[in-house]
GUNU-568762 format. One line per field, with one value per residue: residue number from 0; residue in one letter; x, y, z of N, C-alpha, C, O in turn. Coordinates in steps of 0.2 Angstrom, whole numbers, always signed. Atoms other than C-alpha are relative to their C-alpha. Layout:
% GUNU-568762
seq c(NUM,...)
type c(A,...)
n.xx c(X,...)
n.yy c(Y,...)
n.zz c(Z,...)
ca.xx c(X,...)
ca.yy c(Y,...)
ca.zz c(Z,...)
c.xx c(X,...)
c.yy c(Y,...)
c.zz c(Z,...)
o.xx c(X,...)
o.yy c(Y,...)
o.zz c(Z,...)
END
This chain:
% GUNU-568762
seq c(0,1,2,3,4,5,6,7,8,9,10,11,12,13,14,15,16,17,18,19,20,21,22,23,24,25,26,27,28,29,30,31,32,33,34,35,36,37,38,39,40,41,42,43,44,45,46,47,48,49,50,51,52,53,54,55,56,57,58,59,60,61,62,63,64,65,66,67,68,69,70,71,72,73,74,75,76,77,78,79,80,81,82)
type c(T,L,I,C,M,D,V,L,E,H,I,E,P,L,E,I,E,E,T,V,K,A,L,A,S,L,S,N,H,A,L,I,G,I,A,N,H,S,D,K,W,R,G,V,Q,L,H,L,I,Q,Q,G,S,L,W,W,E,S,L,L,S,R,Y,Y,H,S,I,S,S,L,Y,Q,S,K,R,F,F,V,F,E,V,K,S)
n.xx c(-5,-5,-4,-6,-2,-6,-5,-6,-8,-1,+1,-9,+0,+0,+5,+5,+3,+5,+4,+7,+2,+6,+5,+1,+4,+7,+8,-3,-1,-1,-3,-7,-7,-5,-4,-7,-4,-5,+4,-6,-1,-5,-8,+2,+4,+7,+2,-5,-2,+3,-1,+6,+7,-3,-4,+6,+5,-3,+1,+10,+4,-3,+3,+8,+2,+1,-1,+2,-3,+4,-4,-5,-4,-5,+1,+5,+5,+5,-1,+6,-2,+5,-6)
n.yy c(+0,+3,+3,+3,+1,+6,+1,-3,+2,+5,-3,-5,-5,-5,-2,-1,-6,+3,+6,-4,-4,+4,+1,-5,+1,+4,-2,-6,+1,+9,+2,+1,+3,+1,+4,-2,+6,+5,+5,+3,+8,+4,-6,-7,-6,-4,-7,-3,-7,-2,-6,-2,-3,-8,-1,+0,-7,-4,+2,+0,-5,-2,+2,-1,-7,+3,+6,+1,+3,+4,+4,-1,+2,+1,+3,+0,-7,-3,-9,-2,-7,-2,-6)
n.zz c(-4,+4,-5,+2,-8,+0,+6,+2,-3,+1,+4,-1,-4,+6,+2,-4,+4,+8,-2,-3,+3,+3,-6,-2,+8,+0,-6,-5,-9,-3,-7,+2,-8,+1,-4,-3,-5,+3,+3,+6,+1,+2,+1,+6,-3,+4,-1,+3,-3,-9,-3,-5,+7,+2,+5,+6,+1,+5,+7,+2,+0,+9,+5,-4,-2,-8,-3,-6,-4,-2,-6,+2,-4,+4,+6,+4,+0,+3,+2,+6,+3,+3,+6)
ca.xx c(+316,+332,+340,+356,+362,+379,+388,+398,+411,+412,+416,+436,+439,+444,+428,+417,+413,+406,+396,+386,+386,+376,+365,+362,+354,+342,+332,+333,+329,+340,+343,+361,+370,+387,+399,+414,+425,+438,+429,+439,+435,+446,+462,+453,+447,+429,+427,+437,+434,+433,+432,+422,+405,+414,+422,+405,+395,+408,+406,+385,+386,+395,+380,+365,+358,+353,+361,+354,+362,+349,+361,+377,+390,+408,+403,+390,+382,+364,+362,+344,+351,+340,+347)
ca.yy c(+630,+622,+609,+606,+595,+587,+590,+605,+600,+584,+598,+601,+618,+626,+622,+627,+646,+639,+624,+639,+650,+636,+633,+650,+650,+636,+644,+661,+652,+637,+628,+624,+611,+609,+597,+603,+588,+575,+561,+546,+531,+519,+533,+546,+562,+564,+581,+591,+607,+611,+628,+638,+647,+664,+657,+648,+665,+673,+663,+661,+678,+682,+674,+675,+693,+686,+674,+667,+656,+642,+630,+630,+618,+614,+600,+607,+621,+627,+643,+649,+661,+670,+680)
ca.zz c(+270,+266,+281,+281,+297,+300,+282,+279,+291,+280,+265,+257,+265,+247,+243,+258,+249,+232,+243,+255,+242,+233,+248,+250,+230,+235,+250,+257,+276,+282,+297,+296,+310,+311,+320,+330,+335,+326,+317,+311,+303,+300,+302,+291,+298,+291,+299,+287,+295,+314,+317,+331,+326,+325,+311,+303,+307,+297,+283,+282,+286,+266,+259,+273,+278,+298,+307,+324,+334,+339,+349,+352,+362,+360,+347,+339,+332,+326,+315,+307,+292,+282,+264)
c.xx c(+4,+1,+5,+3,+7,+2,+3,+6,+3,+5,+7,+0,+2,-6,-9,-4,-5,-5,-5,+0,-7,-5,-4,-5,-5,-6,+3,-1,+2,+0,+6,+3,+6,+4,+7,+5,+3,-5,+3,-5,+5,+9,-3,-6,-5,-1,+9,+2,-3,+5,-6,-6,+1,+0,-6,-4,+3,-2,-6,-1,+2,-6,-9,+1,+1,+1,+0,+2,-6,+3,+6,+5,+7,+1,-3,-4,-6,-3,-7,+2,-7,+4,-7)
c.yy c(-5,-2,-3,-4,-3,+0,+5,-2,-5,+2,+2,+7,+4,+0,+1,+7,-2,-4,+5,+5,-3,-1,+6,+2,-3,+3,+7,-1,-8,-1,-5,-5,-3,-4,+2,-3,-4,-6,-5,-6,-5,+3,+4,+4,+0,+7,+4,+6,+1,+6,+0,+2,+3,-2,-1,+6,+2,-1,-1,+8,+4,-2,+1,+10,-1,-6,-1,-8,-4,-6,-1,-3,+2,-5,+0,+6,-1,+5,-4,+5,+1,+6,+7)
c.zz c(+0,+8,-3,+8,-2,-7,-1,+1,-4,-8,-1,+0,-7,-4,+4,-1,-7,+3,+6,-4,-5,+5,+1,-7,-1,+4,+0,+9,-1,+6,-3,+7,-3,+7,+1,+0,-5,-3,-4,-1,-4,-3,-3,+3,-6,+0,-4,+2,+5,+0,+6,-4,+0,-7,-5,+0,-3,-6,-1,+0,-10,-3,+3,+4,+10,+0,+8,+1,+4,+7,-1,+7,-4,-6,-4,+0,-6,-2,-3,-2,-5,-5,+2)
o.xx c(+2,-1,+6,+4,+7,+2,+9,+11,+9,+7,+10,-4,+1,-6,-14,-10,-11,-10,-11,-5,-13,-11,-10,-11,-9,-12,+9,+1,-1,+0,+6,+4,+7,+3,+12,+10,-1,-11,+5,-8,+8,+13,+2,-11,-3,-4,+15,+7,-9,+11,-10,-7,-5,-3,-7,-7,-2,-4,-6,-5,-1,-7,-14,+6,+6,-2,+4,+0,-9,+1,+8,+5,+7,+5,-2,-7,-6,-6,-9,+4,-11,+8,-6)
o.yy c(-11,+2,-7,+0,-7,-6,+3,-2,-6,-2,+6,+10,+10,+3,+0,+8,+0,-4,+4,+9,-1,+0,+5,+4,-2,+2,+9,+3,-13,+3,-9,-2,-6,-3,+2,+1,-5,-5,-3,-9,-4,+1,+6,+2,+2,+10,+4,+9,+0,+7,-4,+2,+6,+1,+2,+8,+5,+3,+1,+10,+8,+1,+2,+13,+0,-11,+2,-13,-1,-7,-2,+0,+5,-5,-5,+9,-4,+9,-9,+10,-3,+10,+12)
o.zz c(+1,+12,-7,+13,-7,-9,-3,-2,-3,-12,+2,-4,-6,-9,+1,+1,-9,-1,+6,-1,-7,+2,+2,-5,-5,+3,-1,+14,-3,+10,-7,+12,-8,+13,-3,+2,-10,+0,-9,+4,-9,-8,-7,+3,-11,-5,-3,+1,+6,+1,+7,-10,+0,-11,-10,-5,-6,-10,-7,-4,-13,-9,+1,+6,+13,-3,+11,-3,+9,+12,-7,+12,-10,-10,-8,+4,-12,+2,-5,+2,-7,-3,+0)
END
């Protein structure tokens, strides 16, 4: 099982497809946690992708066949995904 927590929202938007595809190639089962809120350090936005859970589910569904929401709030999502 691959565990990816609080990482994907830091990826450049133009690189997110390639990143999720690479994660899917590493393991057919993953737990993926994604923060969905602004996070600034010294005036620099650290969370480059701020999208709702449906946007993330749509993206993950391109690389995984099964997507289950394990936890969801306005500020954080956790998905279990399987290929």
